[in-house]
N, C-alpha and C positions, 0 to 999 in steps of 0.2 A: 077420844082424844083428850088428853089432860093438859094442864098448863105447862107441864114440864116439856112437852113436845115443842112449845114455842120458844123456850129459852135460848137454844142455839140460834134461832132466827132473829130474836131480839138483840142478841149480842152481835151478830153479824151486821144488823142494821145500824146499831150504835157505832160500830167501828167504821162502817161505810160513811156515815154522816160526819164523823170526826175527820176522816181522810178528805172528804169533799170540802169541809170547812177549812182545813189546813191548806188545801190547794187554792181555794178562792182567796184566802187572805194573803197568800204569798205569790200569787200570780203577778207578773210584772206588767199588768195591764189593768185598765179601769174595768170593773165588773159591777153591774147593778141589775136590779130586778125591780120592775114596776108593776103595779096592779093594773087591771084594765082601765081603771078610772084615772090613772096617771100618778097615783101615790107611790112614792119610793118605798119599797119593801126591804131592800138590801142594797148597801153600797160597801164595796171592799175597801181596805185601807188605802190602796193605790188611788181609788176614786176620791177619797177624802183628801189625800195629799195633792192630787191633781187640781182639785177645785180650790185648794188653799183654805178650806173651811174646817171647822171642827165637826166632830161627829154630831154634836148637839144642833149646830146650825143646819147640817144636812138633814137631820131628823125633823127639824122645824120647817123644812121646805114643804112638807105635807100640809101644814096649817095654812099655807098660802094658796092652796088649790081650791 
């Protein structure tokens, strides 16, 4: 098996990730992901709008845990 065999799979994975990211950012609901220790790993744009905070302050939330 050579590296060329993986190219179509890599391309499909990149496209899938882009579609998921587009969906998450345009979802009309708050979406977030937290690590087991409670750190925020991801917050979509609607979550930032809902909290009334900036992306930076949302990211700084982790420093208070």
